C-alpha positions in Angstrom: 24.5 8.7 5.3 24.5 4.9 5.0 27.1 3.1 2.9 28.2 -0.4 2.0 27.0 -1.3 -1.5 29.6 -2.6 -3.9 29.5 -1.8 -7.6 31.9 -2.5 -10.4 33.7 0.3 -12.0 32.3 0.7 -15.6 35.5 0.0 -17.4 35.5 -3.6 -16.2 33.2 -6.3 -17.4 30.1 -7.1 -15.4 30.7 -10.8 -16.0 33.7 -10.8 -13.6 32.8 -12.6 -10.5 33.4 -10.9 -7.1 35.0 -12.8 -4.3 32.7 -14.9 -2.0 32.9 -12.4 0.8 31.1 -9.8 -1.2 29.0 -12.0 -3.4 25.7 -10.7 -2.1 26.6 -7.0 -2.1 27.5 -6.2 -5.7 25.9 -5.3 -9.0 27.2 -4.0 -12.4 27.9 -0.3 -12.4 26.6 1.9 -15.2 28.0 5.2 -16.5 27.1 7.5 -13.6 29.2 10.5 -12.3 30.5 9.1 -9.0 32.0 12.3 -7.5 31.6 12.3 -3.7 29.4 9.2 -3.6 32.4 6.9 -3.5 33.2 6.0 0.0 36.1 3.7 -0.7 37.9 2.1 -3.6 38.6 -1.6 -3.2 40.4 -4.2 -5.3 41.2 -7.9 -5.4 43.0 -10.3 -7.7 40.8 -12.0 -10.3 42.1 -15.3 -11.7 45.4 -14.7 -10.0 46.4 -12.2 -12.7 44.1 -9.2 -12.9 43.3 -6.6 -10.3 39.6 -5.7 -10.4 38.5 -2.4 -9.0 35.3 -2.2 -7.0 33.7 0.9 -5.6 32.0 1.1 -2.2 29.3 3.7 -2.7 26.6 5.3 -0.6 23.2 3.7 -0.4 21.6 7.0 -1.5 23.7 7.1 -4.6 22.9 3.5 -5.4 19.1 4.0 -4.8 19.0 7.2 -6.9 21.0 5.9 -9.9 20.2 2.2 -10.2 16.8 1.0 -11.2 15.6 -2.0 -9.3 14.7 -4.3 -12.2 12.1 -6.2 -10.3 10.0 -3.1 -10.1 8.2 -1.1 -12.8 5.0 0.7 -13.5 3.4 0.8 -16.9 0.2 2.5 -18.1 -1.7 0.4 -20.6 -4.7 2.6 -21.1 -6.2 5.9 -20.0 -9.9 6.7 -20.4 -10.2 9.7 -22.7 -13.0 11.3 -20.8 -11.8 10.9 -17.2 -8.6 10.4 -15.3 -9.1 6.7 -15.1 -6.2 4.5 -16.1 -5.2 0.9 -16.3 -1.6 -0.1 -15.5 0.7 -2.9 -14.3 2.8 -2.5 -11.2 5.5 -5.2 -11.3 7.1 -6.2 -8.0 9.5 -9.0 -6.9 6.4 -11.0 -5.8 4.3 -10.6 -8.9 2.4 -8.1 -11.1 -0.5 -6.0 -9.7 -3.0 -4.9 -12.3 -4.2 -1.4 -11.5 -6.6 0.1 -10.4 -6.4 -2.4 -7.5 -7.9 -2.9 -4.1 -5.7 -4.3 -1.3 -7.4 -6.3 1.5 -6.2 -5.2 4.9 -4.2 -7.7 6.9 -3.2 -5.5 9.8 -1.5 -8.2 11.9 -0.3 -10.3 8.9 -3.7 -11.8 8.5 -6.9 -10.7 6.7 -9.3 -11.6 9.5 -10.8 -15.0 9.1 -9.3 -15.8 5.7 -6.5 -18.0 4.5 -4.0 -16.9 1.8 -5.6 -19.5 -0.5 -9.0 -18.0 0.0 -7.7 -14.6 -0.7 -6.1 -15.8 -3.9 -9.3 -17.5 -5.0 -11.2 -14.2 -4.3 -8.9 -12.4 -6.7 -6.7 -10.4 -4.2 -3.4 -9.3 -5.8 -1.7 -7.4 -3.0 -2.3 -7.2 0.7 -1.6 -4.5 3.3 -0.1 -4.9 6.7 0.6 -2.4 9.5 3.9 -1.3 11.0 2.6 -0.1 14.3 0.6 -3.3 15.1 3.4 -5.7 13.9 6.0 -3.7 15.8 4.0 -4.5 19.0 3.4 -8.1 18.3 5.0 -10.3 17.3 7.7 -7.5 16.7 9.5 -6.9 13.5 12.6 -8.8 14.9 10.5 -12.0 15.1 9.1 -11.5 11.6 12.6 -10.9 10.2 14.0 -13.9 12.0 11.3 -16.1 10.5 12.1 -14.9 6.9 10.0 -11.8 6.5 6.3 -11.2 6.1 5.8 -13.2 2.9 7.2 -16.3 4.5 5.7 -15.6 7.9 2.1 -15.4 6.6 2.6 -17.7 3.7 1.5 -15.1 1.1 3.6 -15.1 -2.0 2.0 -12.1 -3.6 3.0 -8.4 -3.2 2.6 -6.7 0.2 2.4 -3.1 1.2 3.0 -1.9 4.8 1.6 1.3 6.2 4.1 3.2 8.4 2.0 3.8 11.4 1.0 7.3 10.3 -2.7 6.5 10.4 -2.4 5.5 14.1 -1.2 9.1 14.7 -4.8 10.0 13.9 -6.7 6.9 15.2 -4.8 6.6 18.5 -4.4 10.4 19.1 -5.5 10.0 22.8 -2.6 7.6 23.5 0.4 9.2 21.7 2.7 12.2 21.9 4.2 13.8 18.8 6.9 16.3 18.1 9.2 17.0 15.1 11.5 14.2 16.0 9.1 11.3 16.5 5.8 10.0 17.7 5.6 8.0 21.0 2.6 5.6 21.4 1.4 4.0 24.6 0.6 0.4 23.6 -3.1 -0.4 23.5 -2.0 -3.9 24.5 0.1 -3.5 27.7 0.7 0.2 28.1 4.4 0.0 27.1 5.9 2.8 25.0 6.6 2.5 21.3 8.7 5.2 19.6 8.3 5.7 15.9 10.7 8.1 14.2 11.0 8.2 10.5 14.2 6.2 10.7 12.6 3.6 13.0 9.5 3.3 10.8 11.7 2.5 7.8 13.8 0.1 9.7 10.8 -1.9 10.9 9.4 -2.0 7.4 12.7 -3.2 6.1 12.7 -5.9 8.6 9.1 -6.9 7.7 10.2 -7.1 4.1 7.1 -5.8 2.2 7.4 -4.9 -1.5 6.1 -1.3 -0.9 6.8 0.6 2.2 5.4 4.0 3.3 7.0 7.1 4.8 6.0 8.0 8.3 3.5 10.9 8.2 1.2 12.8 10.4 -2.4 12.2 9.5 -4.4 15.1 11.1 -8.1 15.1 11.8 -10.3 16.5 9.0 -11.4 19.4 11.2 -8.0 20.3 12.5 -7.2 24.0 12.7 -5.4 25.6 9.8 -2.3 26.0 12.0 -2.3 22.3 13.0 -2.9 21.2 9.4 0.0 23.3 8.2 2.2 21.9 10.9 1.2 18.4 9.9 2.1 19.1 6.3 5.5 20.5 7.2 6.3 17.6 9.6 5.2 15.1 7.0 7.6 16.6 4.4 10.5 16.7 6.9 9.8 13.1 7.9 9.7 12.1 4.3 13.2 13.4 3.7 14.4 11.5 6.7 12.7 8.3 5.5 14.3 8.7 2.1 17.7 9.1 3.7 17.2 6.2 6.1 16.2 3.6 3.5 18.9 1.1 3.0 17.2 -1.8 1.1 17.0 -1.4 -2.6 14.5 -4.1 -3.1 11.5 -2.1 -1.7 9.7 0.9 -3.1 9.2 3.7 -0.6 6.2 5.9 -1.3 5.7 9.5 -0.1 2.4 10.7 1.4 0.7 13.9 0.5 -1.2 15.5 3.4 -3.2 18.8 3.7 -6.7 17.9 4.5 -9.2 19.4 2.0 -7.2 22.6 1.6 -6.0 23.1 -2.0 -3.1 25.3 -0.9 -1.9 22.9 1.7 -2.1 19.9 -0.7 0.0 22.0 -3.2 2.5 22.8 -0.4 2.8 19.1 0.5 3.3 18.0 -3.1 5.8 20.7 -3.7 7.9 19.5 -0.7 7.7 15.8 -1.7 8.3 15.9 -5.5 12.0 16.8 -5.2 12.5 13.6 -3.2 11.6 11.7 -6.3 9.7 8.9 -4.7 8.7 5.9 -7.0 5.1 6.3 -5.9 2.9 8.8 -4.1 -0.1 8.3 -1.7 -2.8 10.7 -0.8 -3.4 10.5 2.9 -5.6 12.3 5.3 -8.9 11.5 3.6 -11.8 9.3 4.6 -11.2 10.6 8.2 -14.7 12.2 8.7 -15.0 14.6 5.8 -18.0 14.5 3.5 -17.5 12.3 0.4 -18.0 15.3 -1.9 -15.1 17.0 -0.1 -12.9 14.0 -0.7 -13.7 13.9 -4.4 -13.0 17.6 -4.8 -9.7 17.2 -2.9 -8.7 14.4 -5.3 -9.6 16.6 -8.3 -6.9 19.2 -7.3 -4.4 16.8 -5.7 -4.0 14.0 -8.2 -2.8 16.4 -11.0 0.0 17.5 -8.7 1.5 14.0 -8.8 3.7 12.4 -11.5 1.6 10.6 -14.1 4.2 7.9 -14.5 4.1 6.7 -10.9 1.5 4.8 -9.0 -1.0 6.8 -7.0 -2.4 5.4 -3.8 -5.5 6.7 -1.9 -5.1 5.5 1.6 -7.9 4.0 3.7 -10.6 4.2 1.0 -13.1 2.6 1.1 -16.7 2.3 0.0 -17.3 0.9 -3.5 -18.6 4.3 -4.7 -15.6 6.1 -3.3 -13.3 3.7 -5.1 -15.1 4.3 -8.4 -14.9 8.1 -7.9 -11.2 7.8 -7.0 -10.4 5.8 -10.1 -12.2 8.2 -12.3 -9.9 10.9 -10.9 -6.7 9.0 -11.6 -6.1 6.8 -8.5 -4.4 3.4 -8.9 -4.4 1.7 -5.5 -6.8 1.5 -2.6 -7.1 -0.3 0.8 -9.8 -0.5 3.5 -11.1 -2.8 6.2 -14.6 -2.3 5.1 -15.2 -5.6 3.1 -14.0 -7.7 6.0 -15.4 -5.6 8.8 -18.8 -5.5 7.2 -18.6 -9.2 6.5 -18.0 -9.9 10.1 -21.1 -8.0 10.9 -23.5 -9.7 8.5 -23.4 -7.1 5.8 -22.8 -8.2 2.2 -21.8 -6.1 -0.8 -23.7 -7.2 -4.0 -24.4 -5.9 -7.5 -27.9 -4.9 -6.3 -26.6 -3.0 -3.2 -25.9 -4.0 0.4 -27.7 -6.9 2.1 -28.1 -7.0 5.9 -28.4 -10.7 6.4 -29.8 -10.5 10.0 -33.0 -9.2 8.5 -35.9 -11.6 8.9 -36.8 -11.5 5.2 -33.7 -13.6 4.4 -34.7 -16.4 6.9 -36.1 -18.7 4.1 -34.4 -17.0 1.1 -32.8 -19.7 -1.1 -31.1 -17.2 -3.4 -27.3 -16.8 -3.5 -25.9 -13.6 -2.0 -25.4 -12.1 -5.4 -26.7 -13.8 -8.6 -24.1 -12.0 -10.6 -21.2 -13.2 -8.5 -19.3 -16.4 -9.3 -17.3 -16.6 -6.0 -17.4 -19.9 -4.1 -19.7 -18.5 -1.4 -22.3 -17.5 -4.0 -22.0 -20.8 -5.8 -22.5 -22.9 -2.7 -24.5 -21.2 -0.1 -27.9 -19.5 0.2 -28.8 -16.3 1.9 -31.0 -18.3 4.3 -28.0 -20.5 5.3 -25.7 -17.6 5.8 -28.2 -15.8 7.9 -28.6 -18.9 10.0 -24.8 -18.9 10.7 -24.9 -15.4 12.0 -28.1 -15.9 14.1 -26.5 -19.1 15.6 -23.2 -17.3 16.3 -21.3 -19.7 14.1 -17.8 -18.5 13.1 -18.3 -19.7 9.5 -20.7 -16.9 8.8 -18.2 -14.0 9.2 -15.6 -16.1 7.2 -17.9 -16.7 4.3 -19.2 -13.2 4.1 -15.7 -11.7 4.3 -14.6 -14.0 1.5 -17.5 -12.9 -0.7 -17.1 -9.2 0.0 -13.4 -9.3 -1.0 -14.4 -11.2 -4.1 -17.0 -8.6 -4.9 -14.4 -5.8 -4.6 -11.9 -7.7 -6.8 -14.6 -8.4 -9.4 -15.7 -4.8 -9.4 -12.1 -3.6 -10.0 -11.5 -6.2 -12.7 -14.7 -5.1 -14.6 -13.7 -1.5 -14.1 -10.3 -2.2 -15.7 -12.0 -3.7 -18.7 -14.3 -0.7 -19.0 -11.4 1.7 -18.9 -9.6 -0.2 -21.7 -12.8 0.2 -23.7 -13.1 3.9 -22.9 -16.3 3.4 -21.0 -15.3 4.2 -17.4 -18.1 6.8 -17.0 -20.8 4.3 -18.3 -19.5 1.7 -15.9 -19.9 4.1 -13.0 -23.4 5.0 -14.0 -24.4 1.4 -14.4 -23.0 0.6 -11.0 -25.0 3.5 -9.4 -28.2 2.3 -11.1 -27.8 -1.3 -10.0 -27.0 -0.5 -6.4 -30.0 1.8 -5.8 
């Protein structure tokens, strides 16, 4: 069990200043039963006359009993006819209005876009990946350069995935047991070990606002025995991640696994809830199952999670999947789809998808989406954007990625307004009609 946090004994005033040697390791202590959580009692002379008592407590005690004031989650509205809700997730790097979509910046960059472009598109929070950043430039380098926010010049909130998805996506190049997962690098063939403790350490070095427990994400068609083993391993690893966490300025989310099995989702939630995570994710979906199976799984999984904590559906997805997830009570989403599709000449619009390589757009002077006010739609025609792709110009993928992220952000912004008005269902129906 880690230790080393200094707190004042409650009988002393919190206004008393600690000596310089501990100035960055103390906070005021509230009235909590200390019992065995005290590692050592220290004292020093204050003002040359008073002896001030300080307690060196375990990190676990501090984390479980002291709220990190920079974080909070508030629900502002809940749609009376669905599970849709609007909230505010406050972090040290700003407030995220939920439901929210996080563009994916796997390697500390959303491909092709600058932080300024992301902000102008409406992005509130970004996602980066532990596995990929551990390989290059390494978490040591990122930490030495001041953490992810400074490294990538993004001053908004960041969430880092733990590498659990790579357990699924890189299954052919990894070995897993109850202790850890060992990957063979897709870059140079070297080995990367990720244990729960190592995954937490890397994420603490990266310095994201929200970090994730290491989990095992099984394939959707895994056997019941393998799916059960993945749930049990994920629960065991979550407890180890909780114990390993040392930084108190990051939120650690647990991840519910179990495929599309109701009983396994219940088993997973039952194992995670006693660990009292400040947020919970639903993992293991959008990995090949039918959309209807995903929606049904959310219907019996989301009610298992605390209503006062953020809920995160990992790796999703298509605009319709996001809408269906929100109506079932999900708050956070991420996916590479808007930028990946943008790099491949596919635009999301209020009238449906556009494949800009099609010949019919060769002389089309229209904006991508007449209902979109993003800079791309204000300045460039479909014909020009098509020309960029046909000519192999790098500006094409950049502009289309920019628009697609703006589309996602505008959709979520409009959906939040609809939820506040109690019209989430009508919003979904209107979106479906317009995109046909």
